[in-house]
N, C-alpha and C positions, 0 to 999 in steps of 0.2 A: 217325870218319874223315870227311874233307872231300870231298863229292861235288860241291859247288858253292861257289865262292869268288869274292869280289870284290877286285880290286886297286885301285890308285890310279886307273887309267884303263882297266882291262881286267877281263874276267870269264872265269872258267875253269870248265869242267864236265867231270866224269868220267863216261864212258859205261860201259854194262853190259859191253862187251867189253874194257875196260881201256884203250881209246884215250881221248884228251883233245881237247876242242874249246875254242877260245878266240876272243874277239872284243874289239876295242878297240885302244888305242894299242900299236903294235909297234915303237917306236923302237929298242929294244935286242934285239928278237927274243923278247920275253917271251910273244908269242902264236904263235910258230913252233914248234908242238908236234905237227905232223902225224905225225911219225915215232915219237912216244912210244907204247910198248906195255906191256902187263902192269902198268899203274898201278893202285894201290889207294887212294891218298890224294894230294890236291893242296893246295897252299898258294900264295898270291900276296901279294907285298909290298903292303900297304895303308898308305899314308903320308899325311902332312899335305899340305894344299893349298898349293902354292908353285910357283915357276917351274920347279923341278926335280921336280915331282910325277911326271912320266913316267919318272923314273929308278928302275925297279923290276924285279923278277924273279919267275919262277914256279918252283915246286919240285914234283917228283913222286916219290912213293914207289913202288918196284916191288914186285911180289909176293914177290921173293926177299930183301927187306930192304935192297936197295941204293937209292941216291937219285940223281936226275938233276935238273939245274937249267938254266934258260935265262934270258937277259936281262942286265940291268946287273950288272957284276961288279967295279966299281972297288975294293971292299974285300975281294975274294975270297969273297964270299958265295955264289958258284956253284961253289966248289971242293969239291964233295961226292962226287966220283967214288970215293973210297976208303972212304966210309961203309958199314957193314955192320950187320946185325941191328937195323935201325930199324923201329919199329912205327907212327910218326906223324911228320909234319913240320909246321913252322910257318915263316912268313916275315915278317920285320919290315923296318924301314928299314935297309938295308945289311947285313943278316945273315940267316942261316938257322939254325933250331933243329931238332934231331932227337931224338926220344924213342926210346931203345933198348929192346929187348924185356925187358931186365932191370930197367927202371925208372929207369935213369940217363939223363942228358941231355947231348947234345953241341951245341956252338954254334960258328959260324964267321962272321967278318965284322967289322964295326965294333964296337969295344968301348970307346969313349971314356968311357962312364959305367958300365962293369961289366955291361952288358946280356948279355954272353956268358959271364959267370962262373957257369956252371951245373954245374961239375964235381963239386960236393959234393952235388948233389941226388940223392935216392934214393927209390924206391917211388912214382915219378910215373906217372900214368896218362893225363894229357892236358897239352898245352902250347899256349901262345898267345904271340904277339909283337906288341907295340905299336911305336910309333916308336922309343922309346929305353928300353923296359922289357920284361922277359920274365917270363911267369907260368907256374907249374906247378901242376897239381892232383894232390895226393897221394892214395894209395889210401884213406886215412882220411877223406877229405872235406875236409881242410884245404888251404890254398893258400899257396904261396911265390911271392915276386916279387923281382926284382933290377933294377937300372938306375936311370934317372932317377926321382926321387921328389918332384920339385918341387911337384907338385899332389896328393901323397899317393896317386898311382896304384899304388904298391907297398905301401900300408898295408892288407894283407890277412891279417895273422897271426891275427886273431881270427875269421876266417871259418870256419864249420863246416857240415857236411852239404851241401857243394857237389858237384854232379854234372857241371857243365859250366862252362867259363870262356871268356872272349874279351877281347881287349885292343884298344883303339883308339889314337888319336894320343896322348892324355894321360889316358885313363881305363881302368878295368878293371871288368868285369862278371862276376858269378857267378850261376849258376842253382842254387837250393837244391833238395833232394830233395822238399820239399813244394810245389814249383811257384812259389814266390816268388823274387824277384830282388834282388840286392844290387849296389851300384856304388860306386866310389870314384874320386876324381881330379878333373880339371878339369870344371866344370859350367857354363861360361859360356853354353852353348846348351841347357841342360836335359838333356843326354845321360845324366846320372846320376839323373834323376827317375823311378825305377822302383819306388819303395817300395810303390805301390799295385797293382802287377801281381800277378795271381793265375792259377793254372792254366796256367803257362807250361811248355812241353815242349822248347823249343829257343831259343837266343839267337844273335844275330850282331851284331857291333860294327863300325861304320865309323869314319872318322876322328873325327867329332863327332856321330854318331847311333847309337842303340841300337835293335835290333829284336827282337821276341819272337813266337814262334808259340804260340798258345793251344791247349788240348786240343781245341777244336772246329774247328781248322784256320784260324781267323781270325788276323789279325796286328795287333800293336800296335807303335808306334814313337814315340820321343821324340828330341829333339835338333835339330841344325841341319837346316833344311828349305828352304834357299834354292833348291834345285833340285827340290823336291817329293819328295825321297827318303823322307820320312816319310808320304806320302799313300797309305797301304796299308790304310786302314780298310775298303775294299770288297773286299779279297782274301778268297777262300774256298778251302777244301780244300787248304791249303798244308801240305807235309810237310817242306820244307827251305828255308832262307833263306840269303842271303849279303849282306853289306853292304860296299860299296866306299867309296872316299873320299867320293863324293857321289852314289852310286846304291845301289839295293836290288833284289835279284833273288829271286824265289820259284819253287820247283818245286811244281807241283800234283800231286795223287795220280793224275791221269790222264796224267802225264808231260809235260804242256805247261808252259811257263815264262812268268812275268810279270817285267817289269822297269820301274823308274821312277826318275827322277832325272836327273843329269847324263849326257848322251849325246853330248858333244862329240866323242868319239873312237869312237863306235859301241859303247861298252861295254854298252849296253842292248839290243843287237841279238841277242837270244837266241830270238826268236820261232820260228825255224826249227830249233832244236835238237831232237833226238830221242834216246831211249834213255839219258837221264841216270840214273845209279844212284840208286835210292831209299835214304834213310838206313836204317841198321840200327837197329831198335827194340830 
């Protein structure tokens, strides 16, 4: 479940009481979430850096399995009011993905490259959405992916023993059961250079950077660092992380938060947040 997520220009946090806090660009109301209640999972559209980067949305899963969304809706990606029996949500560029309790997957929004063609998926336990590709983790530890595959970001059929997945702009990352990490896709900024990572317990993927929490609560990061979003070597006692388009956020075990990177829209303004849910171990 996502308790802390980074969007293109905003950050969202899920509080212990099921309320949601958000900071950053609110051009389309993607941060106007004060009335959301009984939320158990959140997702935010994390997209490529471009003039329309702020065109994004936020999705929330309610405790009753229904879904709510706010923000940019040009492609109908926020039309989720009739969704039921959902156990997890993901948000990509122009679309929303929902994991049903029976392991099937529903998708709505832009589908120019087949990124919403998930109707045949079964026995899925986790989902993630990149810009133009969608990824699913099967109960067996294998991975499926559809959509744009120009940079081989969907070339995951040989992945095994995966326990977590995340997708960026044009790359996909998987956390193996043994604490190692695998990545495929565009690697122009080194965002896929994770082969030497060890003892990783959680991952987060931004547009062009990849972040991992190690067993000891320290953090590693690779990829685009033009805003300092990978300068996390000094972080300690981290239990959850989120990666936005150009920023990184960490939740410490004492409940405080750290953020670094692009703050042009106040997306790193999480210092005053309290009572963010700790991840379920």
